[in-house]
C-alpha positions in Angstrom: 0.4 0.1 -0.2 1.2 3.6 -0.8 2.3 5.5 1.9 0.6 9.0 1.8 2.9 12.2 1.2 4.7 13.8 3.9 3.2 17.5 4.2 6.2 20.0 5.0 6.8 23.3 6.0 10.2 24.8 6.0 10.9 27.8 7.8 13.8 29.9 6.5 13.0 28.7 2.9 16.1 30.8 1.2 18.5 30.3 3.4 21.2 27.7 2.8 19.6 24.8 4.6 16.2 25.6 3.5 17.8 26.1 -0.3 19.2 21.7 0.3 16.3 21.0 1.9 14.1 21.8 -1.1 16.6 20.2 -3.1 16.6 17.1 -1.2 12.6 17.3 -1.5 12.8 17.8 -5.3 14.6 14.4 -5.3 11.7 12.6 -3.6 8.6 14.5 -4.8 6.7 10.4 -4.2 6.9 11.0 -0.8 6.8 14.6 0.4 4.7 17.8 0.0 5.4 21.3 0.8 3.3 22.8 2.2 4.4 26.1 3.2 7.3 28.3 3.1 9.1 31.4 4.7 11.7 34.0 4.3 12.5 36.9 5.8 12.8 39.2 2.9 14.2 37.4 0.0 10.9 37.5 -2.5 12.5 36.5 -5.9 13.7 33.4 -4.0 11.0 32.5 -2.6 8.5 33.3 -5.5 10.7 31.0 -7.5 10.1 28.6 -4.8 6.6 29.1 -4.8 6.5 28.5 -8.7 8.6 25.2 -8.4 6.8 23.4 -5.1 3.0 25.2 -5.5 2.8 25.6 -1.2 -0.4 26.4 -0.3 1.1 29.4 2.2 4.2 31.7 2.1 5.0 33.9 5.1 7.2 36.7 4.9 9.0 38.5 7.9 7.0 42.1 7.2 3.9 43.1 5.5 5.5 45.2 2.7 7.5 42.6 1.6 4.3 40.0 2.3 2.3 42.3 -0.5 5.3 42.5 -3.2 5.2 38.3 -2.6 1.6 38.1 -3.1 1.5 40.7 -6.1 4.4 39.0 -7.7 2.4 35.4 -7.2 -0.9 36.7 -8.7 1.1 37.8 -11.8 2.2 34.5 -12.4 -0.9 33.1 -11.9 0.3 31.0 -8.8 -2.4 30.3 -6.2 -0.3 29.9 -3.1 -1.5 32.5 0.0 0.5 34.8 1.5 0.7 35.2 5.2 3.4 37.7 7.1 4.7 37.8 10.9 5.7 36.1 13.8 2.0 35.0 14.3 1.7 33.9 10.7 5.1 31.5 11.1 3.6 29.8 14.5 0.6 29.2 12.3 2.0 27.0 9.6 4.6 25.5 12.1 1.9 24.1 13.7 -1.4 24.0 11.2 -3.1 20.5 11.6 -2.0 19.5 8.0 1.9 19.3 8.5 3.7 16.5 9.3 7.0 17.8 9.2 8.7 21.0 10.1 12.1 22.1 8.9 13.3 24.6 11.4 15.6 27.0 9.6 15.0 30.0 10.7 18.8 31.8 12.0 18.6 33.7 15.6 16.2 34.2 18.5 13.3 35.0 16.0 13.0 31.1 15.1 12.2 30.3 18.7 8.5 30.6 19.1 7.4 28.6 15.8 9.9 26.0 16.9 7.7 26.0 20.2 4.6 26.2 17.9 5.7 22.9 16.3 6.6 21.0 19.5 3.5 21.7 21.3 1.5 20.7 18.5 3.6 17.4 18.2 5.5 17.4 14.8 8.0 16.2 13.4 10.8 18.5 14.1 13.9 19.0 11.6 15.8 21.3 14.5 18.2 23.4 12.2 17.8 26.5 14.4 20.5 26.4 17.2 18.7 28.7 19.1 15.9 27.2 20.2 17.9 25.0 22.3 20.5 27.4 23.4 17.8 30.2 23.7 14.7 27.5 25.1 17.3 24.9 27.0 15.1 23.3 29.2 11.7 25.0 28.2 12.1 23.5 24.7 12.8 20.0 25.8 9.7 20.1 28.0 7.1 21.4 25.4 8.9 18.5 22.8 8.1 15.9 25.2 4.4 17.2 26.6 3.7 17.6 23.2 4.7 14.3 21.9 6.8 15.6 18.9 9.4 13.5 17.1 13.0 15.8 17.1 15.4 15.1 14.6 18.7 17.0 14.6 19.8 19.0 11.5 23.5 19.8 12.4 25.5 17.9 10.6 27.4 17.3 14.1 24.6 16.5 16.2 22.7 14.3 13.3 26.3 12.8 13.5 26.0 11.9 17.5 22.3 10.7 16.4 23.2 8.4 14.2 25.6 6.9 16.5 23.9 6.2 19.1 21.1 3.2 19.9 17.8 4.3 18.8 16.2 3.9 22.4 17.2 6.8 24.1 16.3 5.4 27.2 19.8 3.5 27.0 21.6 6.4 26.3 22.6 7.6 29.9 23.8 4.2 30.9 25.8 4.2 27.7 27.3 7.1 27.2 31.1 8.0 28.4 31.2 11.1 26.2 30.1 12.7 23.0 33.1 14.2 20.7 32.1 17.2 18.7 34.2 17.9 15.4 35.2 21.1 14.0 36.6 22.3 10.7 39.0 25.0 12.5 37.4 27.5 10.0 40.0 29.5 7.8 42.0 31.0 10.8 42.7 27.7 12.0 46.5 27.7 11.1 46.7 32.0 11.9 48.1 33.4 15.4 45.7 35.2 17.2 47.5 38.3 17.2 46.9 38.6 13.4 43.1 38.4 13.5 42.3 42.4 14.5 42.5 42.7 10.2 40.2 40.2 9.0 37.2 41.0 6.8 34.2 40.2 6.8 34.5 38.4 3.0 37.8 36.5 4.7 35.6 35.1 7.7 33.1 33.9 5.1 35.6 31.9 3.2 35.1 28.5 5.0 37.9 25.7 3.3 34.8 23.4 3.6 31.2 24.5 3.8 29.0 26.5 2.0 26.9 28.5 4.8 25.2 31.9 5.7 27.4 34.4 6.4 26.4 34.4 10.2 27.2 31.3 10.6 30.1 31.4 8.5 31.8 34.0 11.1 30.7 31.8 13.7 32.7 29.0 12.2 35.7 31.3 11.9 35.7 31.9 15.9 34.6 28.8 16.7 31.5 30.6 18.4 29.3 27.8 16.7 30.8 24.9 18.1 30.8 26.6 21.7 26.8 27.0 20.7 26.8 23.0 19.2 28.2 22.1 22.6 24.9 23.9 24.9 22.8 22.0 22.0 24.0 18.6 22.8 23.9 18.9 26.4 20.1 19.2 26.1 19.8 17.0 22.9 21.1 13.8 24.4 21.1 14.5 27.7 24.6 14.4 29.1 26.4 16.7 31.6 28.8 19.5 30.5 31.6 17.3 31.2 30.9 14.8 29.0 30.7 16.9 25.9 34.6 17.2 24.3 35.5 19.5 21.4 38.7 18.2 18.9 39.7 20.3 15.5 39.0 17.6 12.2 40.1 20.1 9.2 38.8 17.5 6.5 35.6 17.7 7.7 35.0 13.8 6.7 34.2 12.7 10.8 30.9 14.7 11.6 31.1 13.5 15.2 31.9 10.9 17.6 30.4 8.8 20.5 32.6 7.2 22.8 30.7 4.6 24.7 31.5 3.5 28.3 33.3 0.3 26.9 35.5 3.2 25.5 34.4 2.2 22.1 33.8 4.8 19.9 31.3 5.1 17.3 31.7 8.0 14.7 29.5 9.0 11.4 31.5 9.9 8.5 30.5 11.6 5.1 31.2 14.2 2.4 30.7 18.0 4.0 27.4 18.3 2.3 24.1 19.2 4.9 21.9 17.3 2.0 23.0 13.6 3.9 21.7 15.1 7.4 18.6 16.7 6.2 18.1 13.6 4.2 18.4 11.7 7.4 15.8 13.7 9.4 13.2 13.8 6.1 13.7 10.0 6.0 14.3 8.7 9.5 14.4 5.8 10.5 14.5 5.0 6.8 17.0 6.0 4.6 16.8 8.3 1.1 19.4 9.6 -1.5 20.5 12.4 -0.8 22.6 14.1 -3.8 25.7 14.2 -2.2 29.0 12.8 -3.4 29.5 9.3 -1.9 33.2 8.9 0.1 36.0 7.3 -1.8 37.8 6.2 1.1 41.1 5.3 -1.8 41.7 8.9 -2.3 41.3 9.9 1.6 44.8 11.3 2.2 44.8 11.4 6.0 41.9 12.3 8.6 43.7 14.2 11.3 42.5 15.5 14.7 43.9 18.3 17.4 42.8 20.1 20.0 41.5 23.7 19.7 43.9 26.7 20.8 42.2 28.6 23.3 44.3 31.4 22.7 42.8 31.3 18.7 39.2 30.5 19.8 38.5 31.9 23.2 34.7 31.6 22.2 34.9 28.0 22.8 35.4 28.2 26.5 32.6 30.3 27.1 29.9 27.2 26.7 31.0 25.4 29.7 31.1 28.4 31.3 27.4 29.4 30.2 26.5 26.2 31.0 27.9 25.9 34.5 26.4 28.8 35.5 22.6 30.3 36.1 19.6 29.1 33.5 19.2 31.7 30.9 23.0 32.7 30.9 23.5 30.5 27.1 20.3 33.2 26.0 22.9 35.9 27.1 26.0 34.4 25.1 23.7 33.9 21.9 22.6 37.7 22.2 25.3 38.9 22.9 27.1 36.9 20.0 24.3 37.6 17.4 24.5 41.3 18.0 28.6 41.2 17.9 28.9 39.1 14.7 26.4 41.9 13.2 28.5 44.3 14.0 31.4 42.6 12.7 30.0 42.0 9.3 28.8 45.5 8.9 32.7 46.7 9.8 31.6 48.4 12.7 33.8 46.0 15.0 36.7 43.9 14.8 36.8 40.2 14.5 39.5 40.2 17.3 36.4 42.0 19.7 33.9 39.5 18.9 35.1 37.5 22.3 35.1 41.0 24.1 31.6 41.7 23.7 30.6 38.5 24.3 32.4 38.2 27.3 31.3 41.9 28.7 27.7 41.1 28.2 27.6 38.2 29.9 29.4 40.2 32.8 26.7 42.4 32.7 23.4 40.6 32.4 22.2 38.3 35.0 19.6 36.1 33.8 16.4 35.9 36.8 13.3 34.5 34.9 13.7 32.2 32.5 10.0 29.9 32.6 8.4 31.3 29.9 9.0 32.2 26.4 7.9 35.8 27.1 10.9 35.8 30.1 13.0 34.4 27.1 12.4 37.0 25.0 12.9 39.9 27.2 16.3 38.3 28.5 17.3 38.4 24.8 16.1 42.0 24.3 17.9 42.8 27.8 21.4 41.1 26.4 21.2 42.3 23.0 21.3 45.9 24.3 23.7 45.6 26.5 25.9 44.3 24.0 24.9 46.8 21.2 26.3 49.4 24.2 29.5 47.2 24.4 29.8 47.1 20.4 29.7 50.7 20.1 32.9 51.5 23.0 34.9 48.9 20.8 33.5 50.5 17.6 36.2 51.2 14.6 
């Protein structure tokens, strides 16, 4: 008997993860149907996606962008209904006709629709780091109470997920530690003293992965790995002390699990986000992703090294934030978003991103973090403090 198609909402469909998701979907139109798409401001790209996949809904961040998209859709005879704003994002995430939600909105803006999908018990493919970094306990509790199926899409967390037994109830007694791999980004061999002159284009020139500019900068500072440490703590129920990071420049081993018997299971593959996306879409089955397969006959070497604390001082902030008061990880995330934005706009030196993050953590002390409103208020306070600090360090 033929299985019904999986109806999919893609939050952040014009970003790199969203585009890769739709590429995988396009190879399996017998299995997947696009129900809704969303974008921030990219009207042209979303219009093209609506023409290709004909979703029922398309959501833009602002009413003005939504009006432009609706006009273009009408001109092209396309039936997609256009909505705008945060409420609309939650609507397409929790809609009763949706089976699966790809959460690929960058930043704290993705937290609301992620929670909505979790409350509604969806199959939630999580590419939005902030849901866990900002939401933490609240998000995981909502997933459990809503009966949602949470599948990580970050290549590292997908690798951990694939390396673990299928029954999460066995993880605690089997896991010794989780080992997250990091490429080291474009500045792995640079001296810390040379980073003051780094430009945004240099920071975004990742040697292995094709990503958006914000996450590319995070890779260059290794703040992306700090956020992934926080994610891993929540996703897999381990203590901060059970998480280790190693530099692996080839980006072939995407992460590993060491078990209590000292055996290690790793997931390997080419550095292509379509692989973890395909895993999430089809789990527990497997489907073709479109990524090239590894050719072990051509792999020269796989090397590993410890991170340089002087070169990547932000990495240590993950463990510090996890040991601090609840909500501290949200402060760290907000500060980093502000600092990276200032750097990309050439208002802040690359080597000052860490200083902004550190001073913001010292300035903002979390208190109430029990609700989404509390977390968003904390996020706003941290951003204000970070902007003030960034202005003092401005170029």
